[in-house]
C-alpha positions in Angstrom: 0.0 0.0 0.0 1.3 3.5 -1.0 1.9 5.7 2.0 2.0 9.4 1.0 0.0 12.5 1.9 -2.6 13.9 -0.4 -1.2 17.4 -0.1 2.3 16.2 -1.2 0.7 14.4 -4.1 -1.4 17.4 -5.1 1.5 19.8 -5.2 3.7 17.4 -7.1 1.2 16.4 -9.8 0.1 19.9 -10.4 3.6 20.8 -11.6 3.8 17.6 -13.7 0.5 18.2 -15.4 1.5 21.6 -16.7 5.1 20.5 -17.6 4.9 17.1 -19.5 8.0 14.9 -19.0 10.4 14.9 -21.9 10.9 11.1 -21.5 7.2 10.2 -21.7 5.5 8.1 -24.3 2.4 9.5 -26.0 -0.6 7.5 -27.0 -3.2 9.4 -29.1 -6.8 8.4 -29.6 -7.6 8.2 -33.4 -11.3 7.2 -33.3 -14.5 9.3 -33.5 -16.5 8.0 -30.5 -19.3 5.5 -30.1 -16.8 2.8 -28.8 -15.0 1.5 -25.8 -11.3 2.5 -26.0 -9.1 0.7 -23.5 -5.4 1.0 -22.7 -4.0 -1.3 -20.0 -0.5 -1.9 -18.7 0.6 1.8 -19.1 4.0 2.6 -17.7 5.2 5.5 -15.5 5.3 8.7 -17.5 3.0 7.6 -20.3 0.6 10.3 -21.6 -2.7 9.3 -23.2 -4.1 12.2 -25.3 -7.7 12.6 -26.6 -7.6 15.1 -29.6 -9.8 18.2 -29.5 -13.3 17.5 -30.7 -16.7 16.2 -29.6 -17.2 12.5 -29.0 -20.5 10.8 -28.4 -20.8 7.6 -26.3 -17.0 7.2 -26.0 -16.0 5.0 -23.1 -12.4 5.5 -22.1 -10.6 2.9 -19.8 -7.0 3.4 -18.7 -4.9 1.2 -16.3 -1.3 1.3 -15.4 1.3 1.8 -12.7 2.7 5.3 -12.6 5.2 6.6 -10.1 5.1 9.6 -7.8 7.6 11.5 -9.9 6.2 10.1 -13.2 2.5 9.7 -13.2 0.4 8.4 -16.0 -1.6 11.2 -17.6 -4.9 10.9 -19.4 -5.7 14.3 -20.8 -7.6 16.4 -23.3 -5.3 17.7 -26.0 -6.5 21.2 -24.9 -8.2 21.5 -21.6 -11.9 22.1 -22.2 -11.7 21.3 -25.9 -12.5 17.6 -25.6 -16.3 17.3 -25.2 -17.7 14.0 -24.2 -21.5 13.6 -24.7 -24.2 11.0 -24.2 -23.2 7.8 -22.4 -19.5 8.5 -22.4 -17.5 7.6 -19.4 -13.9 7.5 -18.0 -12.6 4.6 -15.9 -9.1 4.7 -14.5 -7.4 2.3 -12.1 -3.9 1.5 -11.0 -1.3 3.8 -9.4 -0.5 7.5 -9.9 -2.9 8.3 -12.7 -4.0 11.9 -13.6 -7.2 12.5 -15.5 -7.2 16.1 -16.8 -9.2 18.6 -18.7 -12.3 16.9 -20.1 -15.7 18.5 -20.7 -18.8 16.3 -20.3 -21.9 17.8 -21.8 -25.5 16.6 -22.5 -24.7 13.5 -20.5 -26.6 10.3 -19.9 -26.0 7.3 -17.7 -24.1 4.3 -19.0 -24.9 0.6 -18.4 -22.5 -2.3 -18.0 -23.7 -5.8 -17.4 -27.3 -4.5 -17.1 -26.4 -2.1 -14.3 -26.5 1.7 -14.4 -22.9 3.1 -14.0 -21.6 6.5 -13.1 -19.9 8.9 -15.6 -16.5 8.8 -13.9 -15.1 6.1 -11.6 -11.6 5.2 -10.5 -12.3 1.5 -10.6 -12.5 -1.1 -13.3 -16.1 -1.5 -14.5 -17.5 -4.8 -13.1 -14.7 -5.4 -10.6 -15.4 -6.2 -6.9 -16.2 -3.1 -4.8 -15.0 -5.1 -1.7 -11.3 -5.2 -2.6 -9.0 -2.5 -3.9 -6.9 -4.4 -6.5 -8.8 -2.9 -9.5 -9.1 0.6 -8.0 -6.9 3.7 -8.1 -4.3 4.7 -5.6 -2.7 8.1 -5.4 -4.6 9.3 -8.5 -5.9 12.7 -9.5 -9.2 13.9 -11.2 -8.8 17.5 -12.1 -10.0 20.4 -14.4 -13.0 18.4 -15.5 -16.5 19.8 -16.1 -19.7 17.8 -16.0 -22.8 19.9 -16.9 -26.3 19.3 -18.4 -28.1 16.1 -19.0 -30.1 14.6 -21.8 -33.9 14.4 -21.0 -33.5 10.7 -20.6 -30.6 11.1 -18.2 -32.4 13.7 -16.1 -35.3 11.3 -15.5 -33.2 8.5 -14.1 -31.2 7.9 -10.9 -27.5 7.6 -11.2 -24.3 9.1 -9.7 -22.0 11.3 -11.7 -18.8 10.3 -9.9 -17.8 7.4 -7.7 -14.4 7.4 -5.9 -12.7 4.3 -4.7 -9.2 3.3 -3.6 -6.8 5.2 -1.5 -5.0 8.6 -1.3 -6.9 10.1 -4.3 -7.4 13.8 -5.1 -10.5 15.4 -6.7 -9.8 19.1 -7.4 -10.4 22.0 -9.7 -13.6 20.6 -11.2 -17.0 22.0 -12.1 -20.0 19.9 -11.3 -22.9 21.6 -12.9 -26.7 21.3 -13.3 -27.4 17.7 -12.3 -31.2 17.3 -12.5 -31.3 13.6 -12.0 -31.8 11.9 -8.7 -28.8 10.5 -6.7 -25.5 12.1 -5.8 -23.0 14.2 -7.7 -20.0 12.6 -6.0 -19.9 9.6 -3.7 -16.9 8.2 -1.8 -17.3 4.4 -1.5 -15.9 2.6 1.5 -16.7 -1.1 1.2 -13.1 -2.0 0.3 -11.7 0.2 3.1 -14.0 -1.5 5.6 -12.8 -5.0 4.5 -9.1 -4.0 4.3 -9.2 -1.8 7.5 -7.5 1.1 5.9 -8.5 4.8 5.7 -9.1 6.0 2.2 -7.4 9.4 2.9 -8.8 11.3 -0.1 -8.6 15.0 -0.7 -11.6 16.8 -2.2 -10.7 20.5 -2.9 -11.3 23.6 -4.9 -14.4 22.1 -6.7 -17.5 24.1 -7.7 -20.7 22.2 -7.1 -23.2 24.3 -9.0 -27.0 24.7 -9.3 -29.3 21.6 -9.1 -32.6 23.4 -8.8 -34.8 21.6 -11.3 -38.0 22.6 -9.7 -38.9 19.1 -8.6 -38.9 17.7 -5.1 -37.5 14.4 -3.9 -37.5 12.9 -0.5 -33.8 11.9 -0.2 -30.7 10.9 -2.2 -30.0 14.3 -3.8 -26.8 15.2 -2.1 -23.9 16.9 -3.8 -21.3 14.9 -1.8 -21.8 11.7 0.2 -18.9 10.0 2.1 -19.8 6.4 3.0 -23.2 5.0 3.8 -25.1 4.1 6.9 -23.6 0.6 7.3 -20.1 2.1 6.9 -20.5 4.7 9.6 -17.7 3.3 11.8 -15.2 3.1 9.0 -12.2 5.5 9.7 -12.2 7.2 6.3 -10.0 10.3 6.9 -11.3 12.3 3.9 -10.4 16.0 3.8 -13.0 18.2 2.1 -11.7 21.8 1.9 -12.1 25.0 -0.1 -15.1 23.8 -2.1 -18.1 26.0 -3.2 -21.6 24.6 -3.1 -24.2 26.9 -4.7 -27.9 25.8 -4.9 -26.2 22.4 -4.8 -28.9 20.0 -3.5 -32.1 18.9 -5.1 -35.1 20.5 -3.4 -36.4 18.3 -0.7 -33.0 16.7 0.1 -32.0 17.9 3.6 -28.2 17.3 3.1 -26.0 19.0 0.5 -23.0 17.2 2.2 -23.8 14.0 4.0 -21.2 12.3 6.1 -21.7 8.6 6.9 -18.2 7.6 8.1 -15.7 8.6 10.7 -12.6 10.8 11.2 -13.3 13.2 8.3 -12.6 16.9 8.1 -14.7 19.6 6.4 -13.1 23.0 6.5 -13.0 26.3 4.6 -15.9 25.4 2.4 -18.7 27.8 1.3 -22.3 26.8 1.0 -24.6 29.4 -0.6 -28.3 29.6 -1.3 -28.7 25.8 -0.9 -31.9 24.2 0.4 -29.9 21.7 2.6 -27.0 21.7 5.1 -23.9 19.9 6.1 -24.9 16.9 8.1 -22.8 14.5 10.1 -25.5 11.9 9.6 -23.5 9.0 10.9 -20.0 8.5 12.3 -17.6 9.7 15.0 -14.7 12.0 15.4 -15.5 14.2 12.5 -14.6 17.9 12.4 -16.5 20.8 10.7 -14.4 24.0 11.0 -14.0 27.4 9.3 -16.9 27.0 6.9 -19.3 29.7 5.5 -23.0 29.3 5.2 -24.8 32.2 3.3 -28.3 30.9 2.9 -30.3 34.1 2.1 -33.4 33.1 4.2 -34.8 30.6 1.7 -37.1 27.9 3.0 -35.3 24.6 3.5 -31.8 26.1 4.0 -29.7 24.7 6.8 -26.4 24.8 8.5 -24.7 22.0 10.5 -26.4 19.0 12.0 -24.4 16.5 14.1 -25.1 13.0 15.1 -22.5 10.6 16.6 -19.7 10.7 19.2 -16.9 13.2 19.5 -17.9 15.3 16.6 -16.9 19.0 16.5 -18.2 22.2 15.0 -15.6 24.9 15.4 -15.4 28.5 14.1 -18.1 28.2 11.5 -20.2 31.2 10.2 -23.9 30.8 9.4 -26.2 33.6 8.1 -29.9 33.5 7.2 -30.7 29.8 7.7 -34.5 29.7 7.3 -35.1 26.1 8.4 -37.9 24.2 6.9 -41.6 24.4 6.3 -44.0 21.5 6.4 -42.0 19.6 3.8 -38.7 20.0 5.6 -39.4 20.6 9.3 -35.9 20.3 10.9 -33.2 22.4 9.3 -31.2 24.1 12.1 -28.2 26.4 11.8 -26.6 24.3 14.5 -28.4 21.2 15.7 -28.0 18.1 17.8 -31.1 15.8 17.4 -32.1 13.3 20.1 -31.3 9.7 19.3 -33.6 6.8 18.7 -34.5 4.6 21.6 -31.9 1.9 22.1 -34.4 -0.7 20.7 -35.2 1.4 17.5 -31.5 2.3 17.1 -30.4 -1.4 17.1 -33.1 -2.2 14.6 -32.3 0.6 12.2 -28.7 1.1 11.0 -29.8 4.2 9.2 -31.4 5.7 12.3 -30.4 8.5 14.7 -27.5 7.3 16.9 -26.8 8.7 20.3 -24.5 11.8 20.3 -21.9 11.9 23.1 -19.2 14.5 23.7 -20.1 16.8 20.8 -18.1 20.1 20.8 -19.7 23.3 19.5 -17.3 26.2 19.9 -16.8 29.7 18.5 -19.5 29.6 15.9 -21.5 32.6 14.7 -25.2 32.2 13.8 -26.9 35.3 12.3 -30.6 35.9 11.4 -31.7 32.3 11.4 -35.2 31.0 11.9 -34.1 27.7 13.3 -30.9 28.8 15.1 -29.3 26.5 17.7 -30.9 23.4 19.1 -28.9 21.3 21.4 -31.4 18.6 22.1 -34.2 18.2 19.7 -37.1 15.8 19.1 -39.1 15.8 15.9 -41.6 13.5 14.4 -40.1 10.3 13.1 -43.4 8.4 12.8 -43.4 5.1 14.6 -39.7 5.4 15.6 -39.0 6.9 19.0 -36.5 9.6 19.7 -35.9 9.3 23.4 -32.2 9.8 24.1 -30.9 13.4 24.2 -27.2 14.1 23.6 -24.7 13.7 26.4 -21.7 15.7 27.7 -22.1 18.6 25.3 -19.5 21.3 25.1 -21.1 24.6 24.0 -18.6 27.4 24.4 -18.1 31.0 23.0 -20.8 30.9 20.4 -22.5 34.1 19.1 -26.2 33.7 18.1 -27.8 37.0 17.0 -31.3 37.1 15.5 -31.3 40.8 14.5 -35.1 41.0 14.5 -35.6 37.6 12.7 -38.1 35.7 14.8 -37.1 32.1 15.5 -39.7 29.5 14.4 -42.5 28.6 16.7 -42.3 24.9 15.8 -42.1 22.6 18.7 -38.4 22.0 18.3 -37.6 25.7 18.3 -40.4 27.3 20.4 -39.3 30.8 19.5 -35.9 30.4 21.2 -32.5 31.4 19.8 -30.8 28.6 21.7 -32.8 25.7 23.0 -32.3 22.4 24.7 -35.9 21.6 24.9 -36.3 17.8 24.8 -36.0 16.4 28.4 -38.3 14.3 30.6 -40.5 17.4 31.3 -41.2 18.0 27.5 -43.4 15.5 25.8 -44.1 15.5 22.0 -46.4 13.2 20.3 -47.9 12.2 16.9 -50.5 9.7 15.7 -48.3 6.8 16.8 -47.9 7.9 20.4 -45.9 10.1 22.7 -42.1 10.4 23.1 -40.6 11.3 26.4 -36.9 11.7 26.9 -35.2 9.1 29.1 -33.1 11.8 30.7 -32.1 15.4 30.4 -29.4 16.5 28.0 -26.1 16.9 29.8 -23.2 19.4 29.4 -19.5 19.1 30.0 -19.0 22.8 29.5 -21.3 25.7 28.7 -19.9 29.2 29.0 -19.0 32.4 27.1 -22.0 32.3 24.7 -23.9 35.5 23.8 -27.3 36.0 22.1 -29.8 38.8 21.5 -32.6 36.2 21.8 -34.2 34.0 24.3 -32.7 30.7 25.6 -34.1 27.6 27.3 -34.3 27.9 31.1 -31.9 24.9 31.3 -29.2 27.0 29.5 -29.4 30.3 31.6 -25.9 29.6 33.1 -23.3 30.0 30.4 -25.3 32.1 28.0 -25.6 35.8 28.2 -28.8 37.3 26.8 -27.9 40.8 25.5 -30.4 42.5 23.2 -28.8 45.9 23.6 -25.5 45.1 22.0 -24.9 45.6 18.3 -22.4 43.7 16.2 -19.6 45.2 14.1 -20.0 44.2 10.5 -18.5 44.9 7.1 -17.4 43.3 3.8 -14.2 42.1 5.6 -13.0 40.0 2.6 -14.0 42.1 -0.3 -16.4 39.5 -1.7 -19.6 41.4 -1.2 -20.5 39.4 1.9 -21.5 41.4 5.0 -20.0 39.6 7.9 -20.0 40.3 11.7 -17.0 40.0 14.0 -16.8 38.4 17.4 -18.4 40.0 20.4 -16.5 39.7 23.7 -14.7 36.6 22.4 -18.0 34.9 21.3 -18.4 33.8 17.7 -16.2 32.9 14.8 -12.8 34.5 14.6 -12.8 35.8 11.0 -9.1 36.2 11.0 -8.7 32.4 11.0 -11.0 32.0 8.0 -10.2 32.1 4.3 -12.3 34.4 2.1 -15.8 33.1 1.2 -15.8 31.4 -2.2 -17.7 33.1 -5.1 -18.6 32.0 -8.6 -20.6 34.5 -10.5 -20.7 36.2 -13.9 -18.6 39.0 -12.5 -16.4 37.3 -9.9 -14.8 33.9 -9.6 -12.6 33.0 -6.7 -8.9 32.1 -7.5 -8.0 28.4 -7.8 -11.6 27.4 -7.9 -12.9 25.1 -10.6 -11.0 24.5 -13.9 -8.6 27.2 -15.0 -10.1 27.0 -18.5 -13.5 28.1 -17.1 -12.2 30.6 -14.5 -10.4 33.7 -15.9 -9.5 34.7 -12.4 -7.8 31.3 -11.6 -4.3 32.8 -11.1 -5.4 35.9 -9.1 -4.2 36.3 -5.5 -6.8 35.2 -3.0 -8.6 37.9 -1.0 -7.6 38.4 2.5 -9.3 39.5 5.7 -9.4 43.2 6.7 -10.8 43.9 10.1 -14.0 46.0 10.4 -13.5 49.4 11.8 
């Protein structure tokens, strides 16, 4: 097994991709599409080139063993000038392979052995997903765009990208208007579970663009999913950083990022105008830090929801989380739901596990209709939610409503910060009444400030101060009004990178493919304190 860091690989391969090796052997595709084109047994330094043009239903398979200093490169002749349409795909597996510069347009799903397949996967089609021998290790997918689907594709359920193997990098890509059900990008972990190794992938500097097709689904429309319910205890060690998600979840889906594994890190990402949130749905020891949520008050928008043991939300900034209406009732800016009863939990691997020792520290929540809920019951039908979180650390958080009235739903009750589900608070539905087995417990609660009301159980450790005003400005020059800490409470903006932007007028540096982003080489914007 290769043992390198993804950051080292990323820096190395970037230089190699823009400076082809003089000793490399080139293999040039000479077809016109509508075929499966396979090259196996490639050697270190080999370069496979697809000439500029449009190719329909072209399935590209490459396999080989590159080296850290001489990767195998599969690339477009000119980045952005090779357009793959219809049921085209790319499959790559082996070691140190770089896939670079392709543009997928008017896409449709592919089938292989009567099964629907993703557009891109770093695994041999039809191989076992339970072992890594036909997967990619230390490989890079970069400067690729996938955008627009055929009408047939939009009506079906399939993933755009599946990532397998170990130590892979997914960066500088544009994932556009996926209208079909299922995920844009899913990290698969069955092999990691069997082989007891962390996958250690890096997902960075990608733009997950609009998915708002006007239809509503109940679940399965995330932009990014890491693992699945039955893989929640797999130590994955995936790093997700500096990605932009804009309107990036299908309406009705509660999660734009869904974490279902352990020991992952989500940092310096920006989520904008997206009717979903970042959810640690399953798994332990995950960290969510230094992320921006600019949600513009649209119904269904959310922030961070945590389930599991030893998870952390540190120094995140959330603005205008509206929460949900009748179709999406529980969408907090910061939330810790109660767990299923032990009986229901054991019977449902995809249920709500008990949360112990969660840490919520130095976060800012502004103008949110469902602000902070530290112990929450909500209607799960016949399944009982009876176990509140235990040993919560809630320290130095800033929760300011600025005249936005918190929701009067049972799980909010008009409070800016609540811990409402305890043995004295009963909630019921047509199936019966749920009553907490015990009250939520706190390891530490101090230094928090709000201009709203809090649950009586939280009076000690939270200062209610409606007379104070916050200092705000466009501190990063991105057009985003942000507010600084108040007496040490809230996110420290000086520790955060600039919010990411992708618009007609402005695109953040190093975001998405350079061939789509004219500002790719600009210097990143830096923090200037408000006066």
